C-alpha positions as CSV (number, residue, x, y, z in Angstrom):
1,F,83.2,-184.4,-36.1
2,R,79.8,-183.6,-37.7
3,L,79.2,-182.8,-41.3
4,Y,76.5,-180.3,-42.4
5,N,76.5,-177.0,-44.6
6,H,78.1,-179.6,-48.2
7,G,81.4,-180.2,-45.7
8,N,81.8,-178.0,-42.8
9,S,82.5,-180.1,-40.0
10,Y,82.5,-179.7,-35.7
11,Q,83.6,-181.4,-33.3
12,I,80.5,-183.3,-31.2
13,A,83.0,-185.3,-28.7
14,G,86.0,-186.0,-27.3
15,E,88.1,-185.5,-24.1
16,G,87.2,-181.8,-23.2
17,V,84.7,-181.3,-25.3
18,N,81.0,-180.4,-24.6
19,G,80.8,-181.6,-21.5
20,I,83.2,-184.9,-22.0
21,T,85.9,-185.7,-19.3
22,E,87.9,-188.7,-20.1
23,G,89.2,-190.3,-23.2
24,G,88.6,-193.6,-25.8
25,A,89.9,-196.6,-27.4
26,W,91.7,-195.7,-30.3
27,V,88.5,-197.2,-32.0
28,T,85.8,-194.9,-30.1
29,P,82.1,-196.6,-30.5
30,F,79.6,-194.5,-30.7
31,I,76.1,-195.1,-31.5
32,L,73.2,-193.3,-33.0
33,S,70.1,-194.1,-30.7
34,E,67.4,-196.7,-32.2
35,A,65.0,-194.2,-30.8
36,N,66.0,-191.2,-31.6
37,P,68.3,-190.6,-34.8
38,A,69.1,-187.4,-33.2
39,A,70.6,-189.1,-30.5
40,M,73.4,-190.4,-29.6
41,F,75.3,-192.7,-27.7
42,V,79.2,-192.8,-27.0
43,G,81.8,-195.3,-24.7
44,Y,84.6,-193.3,-23.8
45,S,85.6,-195.0,-20.3
46,N,82.0,-194.6,-19.5
47,V,79.4,-194.4,-21.7
48,W,77.8,-191.1,-22.0
49,Y,74.4,-189.6,-24.0
50,C,73.5,-186.7,-25.9
51,G,69.9,-186.3,-26.8
52,N,70.7,-184.3,-29.8
53,V,73.6,-184.0,-31.6
54,K,72.0,-181.9,-34.3
55,A,71.6,-179.1,-32.1
56,G,73.7,-176.0,-32.2
57,T,74.7,-176.0,-28.8
58,I,75.1,-180.0,-27.2
59,Q,75.9,-181.2,-23.9
60,W,76.6,-184.6,-23.1
61,K,75.8,-186.5,-19.8
62,K,77.5,-189.1,-18.6
63,I,75.3,-192.3,-17.5
64,S,78.1,-194.7,-16.2
65,E,79.8,-194.2,-13.3
66,G,83.4,-195.2,-11.3
67,Q,85.2,-196.9,-14.5
68,S,88.8,-197.1,-15.8
69,A,88.6,-199.6,-19.3
70,Q,87.8,-197.7,-22.2
71,V,84.6,-199.0,-24.2
72,N,85.2,-201.1,-27.5
73,V,81.6,-202.4,-27.8
74,L,78.3,-200.4,-27.7
75,E,74.9,-202.4,-28.8
76,Q,71.3,-200.9,-28.0
77,S,68.5,-203.3,-28.8
78,P,66.2,-201.9,-31.7
79,A,63.2,-204.2,-30.4
80,H,63.6,-201.9,-27.0
81,P,65.7,-199.1,-26.9
82,D,66.2,-199.1,-23.1
83,I,68.1,-202.2,-23.4
84,L,72.0,-201.0,-24.0
85,Y,74.8,-203.2,-24.1
86,A,78.4,-201.7,-23.2
87,A,81.9,-204.4,-23.7
88,R,85.3,-203.4,-22.1
89,G,87.5,-206.2,-23.4
90,N,86.3,-209.3,-21.3
91,S,83.8,-207.6,-19.0
92,L,80.0,-207.0,-20.3
93,V,77.0,-204.9,-18.5
94,R,73.8,-204.3,-20.0
95,T,71.0,-202.1,-19.0
96,D,67.7,-202.1,-19.2
97,N,66.9,-198.4,-18.7
98,A,69.3,-196.6,-20.7
99,F,67.6,-193.6,-20.9
100,G,66.4,-193.0,-16.9
101,N,68.3,-191.3,-14.3
102,P,70.1,-192.5,-13.0
103,V,70.9,-195.2,-15.6
104,E,71.1,-199.0,-14.1
105,W,73.4,-201.1,-14.9
106,I,73.9,-204.4,-14.8
107,S,77.5,-206.7,-14.5
108,L,76.9,-209.7,-16.8
109,D,80.8,-210.8,-16.1
110,N,80.0,-214.0,-14.6
111,F,77.9,-214.8,-17.0
112,L,80.0,-214.8,-20.4
113,P,81.1,-218.6,-21.6
114,N,84.6,-217.3,-22.0
115,S,87.6,-215.2,-20.8
116,S,88.5,-213.8,-24.4
117,S,88.0,-209.7,-25.2
118,I,84.0,-209.1,-27.0
119,S,84.6,-207.9,-30.3
120,D,80.8,-207.4,-31.0
121,I,77.6,-207.8,-29.8
122,E,74.2,-207.7,-32.0
123,A,71.1,-207.6,-30.0
124,H,67.7,-209.4,-32.4
125,P,65.5,-206.7,-34.1
126,S,62.3,-207.7,-33.2
127,D,63.1,-210.7,-30.2
128,T,64.1,-208.1,-26.4
129,D,65.5,-211.2,-25.0
130,V,68.2,-212.0,-27.5
131,A,71.6,-211.2,-28.7
132,Y,74.4,-212.2,-30.4
133,M,78.0,-212.3,-29.1
134,T,81.8,-212.6,-30.9
135,Q,84.8,-213.4,-28.4
136,G,87.9,-214.4,-29.8
137,N,87.2,-217.3,-32.3
138,H,83.1,-218.1,-30.8
139,A,80.5,-216.6,-31.7
140,Y,77.0,-217.1,-29.5
141,R,74.0,-216.5,-29.1
142,S,71.4,-215.6,-25.9
143,S,68.1,-215.8,-25.6
144,D,67.8,-213.9,-22.0
145,R,70.1,-211.0,-22.6
146,G,73.3,-212.0,-21.8
147,L,72.8,-214.5,-18.9
148,T,74.0,-217.7,-20.5
149,W,75.1,-218.1,-23.6
150,E,75.1,-221.3,-26.8
151,D,77.8,-221.5,-28.4
152,I,76.8,-221.4,-32.6
153,T,80.6,-221.9,-33.6
154,G,79.6,-224.6,-35.6
155,S,82.6,-225.9,-37.5
156,L,84.2,-222.3,-38.2
157,P,88.0,-222.3,-38.4
158,N,89.9,-221.1,-35.4
159,I,90.2,-217.7,-36.2
160,Y,89.7,-214.3,-35.2
161,F,86.1,-213.5,-35.5
162,S,85.9,-209.8,-35.2
163,G,81.8,-208.4,-35.8
164,I,78.2,-210.3,-36.1
165,T,75.2,-209.1,-37.9
166,Y,72.0,-209.8,-38.4
167,Y,70.3,-210.1,-41.5
168,R,66.6,-208.8,-41.0
169,N,65.2,-210.4,-44.5
170,S,65.8,-213.6,-43.9
171,M,65.5,-216.6,-40.5
172,D,67.9,-215.1,-38.2
173,G,70.5,-214.7,-40.8
174,L,74.1,-213.8,-39.9
175,Y,77.0,-212.5,-41.4
176,L,80.1,-213.1,-39.7
177,G,84.1,-211.6,-40.2
178,T,86.7,-212.6,-39.7
179,D,90.3,-212.8,-40.1
180,A,89.9,-215.2,-43.3
181,G,86.4,-213.7,-45.0
182,I,83.1,-213.1,-44.1
183,Y,80.6,-216.2,-43.6
184,Y,76.5,-216.7,-43.2
185,R,74.0,-218.9,-41.8
186,D,70.2,-219.5,-41.0
187,L,67.7,-220.9,-39.3
188,S,67.8,-223.0,-42.4
189,M,71.1,-224.3,-42.2
190,T,72.9,-226.3,-40.0
191,D,76.5,-225.0,-40.2
192,W,78.2,-221.7,-41.3
193,V,79.3,-221.5,-45.0
194,Q,81.4,-219.2,-46.3
195,Y,80.1,-216.4,-48.0
196,S,83.4,-214.6,-49.7
197,G,82.9,-215.1,-53.5
198,G,85.1,-212.7,-55.1
199,F,86.5,-211.9,-51.9
200,P,90.1,-212.5,-51.3
201,T,91.0,-215.7,-49.8
202,A,93.0,-214.2,-47.0
203,G,91.0,-211.2,-47.0
204,R,90.5,-210.0,-43.2
205,V,87.4,-208.1,-42.1
206,T,87.4,-206.4,-39.3
207,E,83.2,-204.6,-38.9
208,T,80.7,-206.3,-41.0
209,N,77.2,-204.0,-41.5
210,V,73.8,-205.0,-43.6
């Protein structure tokens, strides 16, 4: 839904709405474009794009084909908005021409470091090749757009990691949301530290954002 004029709303996306012909996950991922805040990507079984979700009449365009599993993670590179990642469970694809016609997708499945479901992806804000990923109880860093992954889990406890967020005003600082609070590390540190002052000890974090 889109809110406008002090609380009025109308539905802009969903199965059977504005050209979308399929359903999505219970929590459907959507992101405003890094290149244009009026544009949006949304993940159902396939990835869909709308160039202006603020218009009075909008239409969605399907930019992937032939998928049946539902997208659970979408991430666009702030450094190069043509780069877009889409995860479906333990499957990962990337495109380097998200605004192309047609959009071409590259499967990264054979390069994933384990078989757990992907819970989050974070693209570096200024380095087009760097991305971070949480998968099960591990955190990873890629310096080549997902072709290889370095395990940066360190001595973190054996718990589920739900999200990872890059902190721009830092030396590659990362916040990690887990089933036991929040953790942080940057380049000045050798390992993660708990960053949950005042947060319940057993607090489950399902999403992180800075």
